[in-house]
C-alpha positions as CSV (number, residue, x, y, z in Angstrom):
1,M,26.1,-15.3,12.8
2,S,22.5,-14.1,12.9
3,E,20.0,-15.5,10.5
4,V,19.6,-13.8,7.1
5,L,16.8,-11.3,7.1
6,N,15.0,-11.0,3.7
7,I,13.3,-7.7,3.2
8,A,10.8,-6.9,0.4
9,L,10.5,-3.3,-0.6
10,P,8.0,-1.7,-3.0
11,K,9.5,-0.2,-6.2
12,G,9.1,3.5,-6.8
13,R,8.9,6.6,-4.6
14,L,7.4,4.7,-1.7
15,G,10.1,2.2,-1.7
16,Q,12.8,4.9,-1.6
17,R,11.1,6.5,1.4
18,V,10.8,3.2,3.2
19,Y,14.4,2.3,2.4
20,N,15.6,5.6,3.8
21,L,13.9,4.7,7.1
22,F,15.6,1.3,7.1
23,E,18.9,3.0,6.4
24,Q,18.4,5.4,9.3
25,A,17.7,2.4,11.5
26,G,21.0,0.8,10.5
27,Y,19.7,-1.6,7.8
28,Y,21.3,-0.6,4.6
29,C,23.0,-1.7,1.4
30,E,25.5,0.8,-0.2
31,D,24.7,-0.1,-3.8
32,L,20.9,0.0,-3.4
33,K,19.5,2.8,-5.4
34,I,16.2,3.0,-7.3
35,G,16.6,3.6,-11.0
36,E,20.1,2.3,-11.3
37,G,20.1,-0.5,-13.9
38,R,17.9,-3.6,-13.6
39,K,19.2,-5.1,-10.5
40,L,16.5,-6.1,-8.1
41,I,18.3,-8.0,-5.3
42,F,20.9,-6.4,-3.0
43,N,22.7,-7.8,0.1
44,N,24.8,-6.6,2.9
45,K,26.9,-9.6,4.0
46,E,28.2,-7.8,7.1
47,L,24.7,-7.2,8.4
48,N,23.4,-10.5,6.9
49,I,20.4,-8.8,5.2
50,N,18.9,-9.0,1.7
51,F,16.8,-6.4,0.1
52,F,14.8,-6.9,-3.0
53,W,12.5,-4.6,-5.0
54,V,9.0,-5.9,-6.1
55,K,5.8,-4.4,-7.4
56,P,4.1,-2.6,-4.6
57,S,0.9,-4.7,-4.9
58,D,3.1,-7.9,-4.7
59,V,5.0,-7.2,-1.4
60,H,2.4,-8.9,0.7
61,V,2.5,-12.0,-1.5
62,Y,6.3,-12.4,-1.0
63,V,5.9,-11.9,2.7
64,E,2.9,-14.2,3.1
65,R,4.6,-17.0,1.1
66,G,7.8,-16.7,3.1
67,A,10.1,-15.5,0.3
68,A,10.6,-12.4,2.4
69,D,10.6,-12.3,6.2
70,V,9.4,-8.7,6.3
71,G,8.3,-6.0,3.9
72,A,6.6,-2.7,3.6
73,A,3.1,-2.5,2.1
74,G,0.4,0.1,1.9
75,K,-2.6,-0.1,4.2
76,D,-4.8,0.0,1.1
77,I,-3.2,-3.2,-0.2
78,L,-3.5,-4.9,3.2
79,D,-7.2,-4.1,3.5
80,E,-7.9,-5.0,-0.1
81,Y,-6.3,-8.4,-0.1
82,S,-6.3,-9.3,3.6
83,P,-3.0,-11.3,3.5
84,D,-2.2,-13.8,6.3
85,V,0.7,-11.7,7.7
86,Y,1.5,-9.7,10.9
87,E,1.1,-6.0,10.6
88,L,3.8,-4.7,12.9
89,L,4.3,-1.0,12.6
90,D,2.9,2.1,10.9
91,L,5.9,3.6,9.0
92,K,4.0,6.9,8.6
93,T,5.2,7.5,5.1
94,G,3.4,7.2,1.8
95,I,0.5,9.0,3.4
96,C,-2.6,9.4,1.4
97,R,-6.3,8.5,1.6
98,M,-8.9,6.3,0.0
99,A,-11.9,8.4,-1.1
100,V,-15.1,8.5,-3.0
101,A,-15.1,11.0,-5.8
102,A,-17.7,12.1,-8.3
103,P,-18.3,14.9,-10.9
104,E,-19.0,18.3,-9.3
105,N,-22.6,18.3,-10.5
106,F,-23.4,14.7,-9.6
107,V,-26.5,14.1,-7.4
108,E,-27.0,10.6,-6.1
109,D,-30.3,8.9,-6.5
110,P,-30.7,6.5,-3.5
111,E,-33.3,4.6,-5.4
112,K,-30.9,3.5,-8.1
113,V,-28.0,1.1,-7.9
114,L,-24.8,3.2,-7.6
115,R,-22.1,2.4,-10.3
116,V,-18.7,2.4,-8.6
117,A,-15.5,2.3,-10.6
118,T,-12.4,1.2,-8.6
119,E,-9.2,-0.8,-8.4
120,F,-10.2,-1.8,-4.9
121,P,-13.4,-3.8,-5.1
122,N,-13.2,-5.3,-1.7
123,I,-12.6,-2.0,0.1
124,A,-15.4,-0.4,-1.9
125,A,-17.8,-3.3,-1.3
126,K,-17.2,-3.2,2.5
127,Y,-17.6,0.5,2.7
128,Y,-20.9,0.6,0.8
129,A,-22.2,-2.5,2.7
130,G,-21.7,-0.5,5.9
131,L,-24.0,2.1,4.4
132,G,-26.5,-0.4,3.2
133,R,-26.1,0.8,-0.3
134,D,-26.7,-1.3,-3.4
135,I,-23.8,-0.9,-5.8
136,D,-22.5,-2.2,-9.1
137,I,-18.7,-2.5,-8.9
138,I,-16.8,-1.8,-12.2
139,K,-13.2,-3.0,-11.7
140,L,-10.7,-0.9,-13.6
141,K,-6.9,-0.4,-13.5
142,G,-5.7,3.2,-13.9
143,S,-7.2,6.4,-15.1
144,L,-10.4,5.9,-13.1
145,E,-11.2,9.6,-13.4
146,I,-12.5,9.2,-16.9
147,A,-15.2,6.6,-15.9
148,P,-17.8,9.1,-14.5
149,I,-16.9,11.7,-17.1
150,I,-17.9,9.4,-20.0
151,G,-20.8,7.8,-18.1
152,L,-19.3,4.4,-17.4
153,A,-19.7,4.9,-13.6
154,D,-21.4,7.3,-11.2
155,V,-18.5,7.6,-8.7
156,I,-15.0,6.3,-8.2
157,V,-13.2,4.9,-5.2
158,D,-9.6,5.6,-5.4
159,I,-6.4,6.7,-3.7
160,V,-6.1,10.5,-3.4
161,E,-2.8,12.1,-2.6
162,T,-2.9,15.8,-3.6
163,G,-6.3,15.8,-5.3
164,T,-4.8,17.5,-8.4
165,T,-5.9,14.9,-10.9
166,L,-9.4,15.1,-9.5
167,R,-9.6,18.8,-9.8
168,E,-8.2,18.7,-13.4
169,N,-11.0,16.4,-14.3
170,K,-13.7,18.4,-12.4
171,L,-14.2,15.7,-9.8
172,I,-14.7,16.4,-6.1
173,I,-14.3,14.2,-3.0
174,K,-17.7,13.1,-1.7
175,D,-16.4,11.0,1.3
176,E,-13.2,9.7,2.8
177,I,-13.1,6.0,3.4
178,M,-9.7,5.5,5.1
179,Q,-6.3,7.0,5.8
180,I,-3.4,5.1,4.1
181,S,0.3,4.8,4.9
182,A,3.0,2.2,4.5
183,R,3.1,-0.6,7.2
184,L,5.8,-3.0,8.2
185,I,4.6,-6.5,7.8
186,A,6.1,-9.9,8.6
187,N,5.7,-13.5,7.6
188,K,4.1,-15.3,10.6
189,S,6.6,-18.2,10.6
190,S,9.6,-15.9,10.2
191,F,8.3,-13.8,13.1
192,N,8.5,-16.8,15.3
193,F,11.8,-18.2,14.1
194,K,13.6,-14.9,13.6
195,F,11.9,-13.1,16.4
196,K,15.0,-11.4,17.8
197,R,16.0,-10.0,14.4
198,I,12.6,-8.8,13.5
199,N,11.9,-7.4,17.0
200,D,15.2,-5.5,16.8
201,L,14.1,-4.0,13.5
202,I,10.8,-2.9,14.9
203,N,12.4,-1.3,17.9
204,K,15.0,0.5,15.8
205,L,12.4,1.8,13.3
206,A,10.1,2.9,16.2
207,S,13.0,4.7,17.8
208,L,13.1,7.1,14.8
209,N,9.9,8.6,16.1
210,I,8.2,8.0,12.8
């Protein structure tokens, strides 16, 4: 029998989209449905695979530490935390972008330190370092749009999907930092010891023309 393949998926809509891709590729569990009870671990003994749901920002931790052989993580998370994993395939789902946004009437003064509110301090710091811009990073979690409105920050660096929340709060995109999508990642040791299984998974996902 082939080795057990442990797969970490992000909870929520992204996880459902990613799981659908796995299912199309032949990696499935009949009882795996988001939102049904509190069960987090599912297995298909016939295929010798285990799926488990984890917080999206934790997928890379499970994979890096070897609790999961492979997983699906957003490019934003990978760039922010730089985990020691292999990035194997762009799954081309969960597509959005990382952008700089500010109030419609904001005019930047290059002589002043720019106050940047964000959940992604490393991405923001790298971006502004490339511009040679002095910034003061204000790390927040959630509801970043309020920060420039009440004067806590000048701009925000955040994920933008549709832009609706920005428009509702009279913010506009000033610059786009990066495109984001879900990526298939692997534990480095697992990739070596379970190469055939993981390589088969890559090939089957890639054959979906995603």
